[in-house]
C-alpha positions, 0 to 999 in steps of 0.5 A: 408867598415867596419860596424862602418864606414858605420853606421857613414856615414849613421848617419852623411850624411843621406844616407840609406844603399842602397844609400851607396852601389850604391855610392860604386859601382859607385866609383869602376866603376870609378876606373876601367875606369880611365886608357887606355887599351893597345888596345886603346893606339895602336889604338890612336898611329896608328891614330896619325901616319896616321895623321902626315905622310902627314904633314911631307911629305908636310913639306919636299916638302916645304923645297926642294922647298925653297932650289931650289928657293934659288939656283935659286935666287943666280944663277940669282944674280951671272949671272947678276954680271957676265954679268955686269963684261963682259959689263964693260970689253967690253968697253976697251977689245971688241976684247977679248973672254969672253967665259968660261966653268964651272968656279967656282963662289962661293961655288958650283955655276958654270958659263959658258959663250958663246960668238959669237964674232960678230962685231960690235954686240956680243951675250953673254950668261951666264949660272950659276947653282948650282952643287948638285953632285959636279962633276964640271959640270951642269946636266940637273936635276941641277938648272941653270939660263941663261941670254943673252945680246947683247954687242956693240962695243963702238968705233974702236980699 
């Protein structure tokens, strides 16, 4: 600092010369440590990355589980609707076959119906699933729901 400024500060604030020098050194040290070094920034970034990766993996797994549950829920609702349709048709058309293979119900949802054609009691199995790979058939790895019911003859034709 300039000599006149030092004298003014010493007179007004009551500092001695040695106190003023100590204050100047502290302010210089504070200015030197005001920022981050490149090493500190790299280490902080690496720690942040290590902390975020498991969180993102957990979020990704949760998303896939949610999508799978959604596909199963919709498949179940569609299978139940198909069974209700077959039960309604069986009242007047019991001798007709209800079997179907890979019928598209809604979007990528496929339906297959098996019918043992028994008399007076038929076993009807409805399988509905989500076709992930859009090949018009359900692979073992794709979501599928299967419902089975018995349908009885109401009266003789």
